C-alpha positions in Angstrom: 0.0 0.0 0.0 2.8 2.4 0.8 4.3 2.1 -2.7 0.8 2.3 -4.3 0.6 5.7 -2.6 3.8 6.8 -4.3 6.2 6.4 -1.3 8.9 3.9 -0.8 8.7 1.1 1.8 12.2 0.7 3.3 13.4 -2.7 4.4 15.6 -2.6 7.5 16.9 -4.9 10.1 14.3 -5.6 12.8 11.4 -4.4 10.6 9.2 -7.4 11.6 10.2 -7.2 15.3 8.0 -5.9 18.0 8.2 -2.2 18.9 8.5 -3.0 22.7 5.2 -1.6 23.8 3.8 -4.9 25.2 6.6 -5.0 27.9 6.4 -1.3 28.8 4.3 -1.8 32.0 6.5 -4.6 33.4 10.0 -3.5 32.2 10.2 0.1 31.0 14.0 -0.1 30.3 13.6 -3.2 28.1 10.7 -1.6 26.3 12.8 1.5 25.5 15.8 -0.6 24.5 13.7 -2.5 22.0 12.4 0.8 20.6 15.9 2.3 20.4 17.2 -0.7 18.5 14.4 -0.4 16.0 15.0 3.3 15.6 18.7 2.8 15.1 17.9 0.2 12.4 15.5 2.7 10.7 18.1 5.5 10.9 20.7 3.2 9.3 18.3 2.3 6.5 17.8 6.0 5.5 14.1 6.0 6.3 12.6 9.4 6.9 9.3 8.5 8.7 7.5 5.7 10.3 4.2 4.4 8.9 2.2 1.9 10.9 -1.3 0.6 11.7 -1.0 -0.4 15.3 -2.0 2.2 18.0 0.5 0.6 20.5 3.3 1.0 18.0 2.2 4.6 17.3 2.3 5.4 21.0 5.7 3.7 21.5 7.4 5.5 18.6 5.7 8.9 18.8 5.9 9.3 22.6 9.4 7.8 23.2 11.6 9.2 20.5 12.3 12.5 22.4 12.8 10.6 25.7 15.3 8.3 24.0 17.1 11.2 22.4 17.5 12.9 25.8 18.8 9.8 27.5 21.3 8.6 24.9 23.8 10.2 22.5 21.6 10.0 19.5 18.9 12.1 17.9 15.7 10.5 16.6 13.3 12.6 14.6 11.1 10.2 12.7 7.6 11.6 12.1 5.1 8.8 12.9 2.0 8.3 10.7 -0.8 5.9 10.7 -1.3 4.3 7.3 -4.8 5.8 7.2 -3.2 9.3 7.5 -1.0 8.7 4.5 -3.9 7.4 2.5 -5.9 10.5 3.4 -3.0 12.7 2.3 -2.8 10.8 -1.0 -6.5 11.4 -1.5 -6.1 15.2 -1.0 -6.9 15.7 2.6 -4.8 18.4 4.3 -2.5 17.6 7.3 -4.4 20.1 9.5 -7.7 18.2 8.8 -6.0 15.0 10.1 -4.8 16.4 13.4 -1.1 16.0 12.5 -0.3 19.1 14.6 -0.9 16.9 17.6 1.8 14.4 16.8 4.7 14.6 19.3 7.4 14.2 16.7 6.6 17.1 14.5 6.0 16.2 10.8 6.3 19.7 9.3 9.7 19.4 7.7 8.8 16.2 5.9 5.4 17.4 5.0 6.8 20.6 3.5 9.3 18.6 1.5 6.2 16.7 0.2 4.5 20.1 -0.6 2.0 20.0 2.3 1.8 22.4 5.2 0.1 22.3 8.6 
């Protein structure tokens, strides 16, 4: 679906691995480590955003990137999108109509590059 929308789906190590959210309540450090490992793999692949369908994954990546960037010597800044948001953009909806200004990892730079504005 991503490629049908005109974007490129990037393969990266750990792509099919869990985001870490299911263990967050019992082991916060392990949860963040799993997320960090996936973000590093994404960064190394050249990806510029995260697209997903799972609300738990959305929360894990959108909420925890800044926290991880503060705690370790790395900077993550991957805008996180639901697949439904990317489909809506492809069909002509505006980012402001989709509530993207409420995302914690700000998508403005990527959206501007794609000729959208919030």
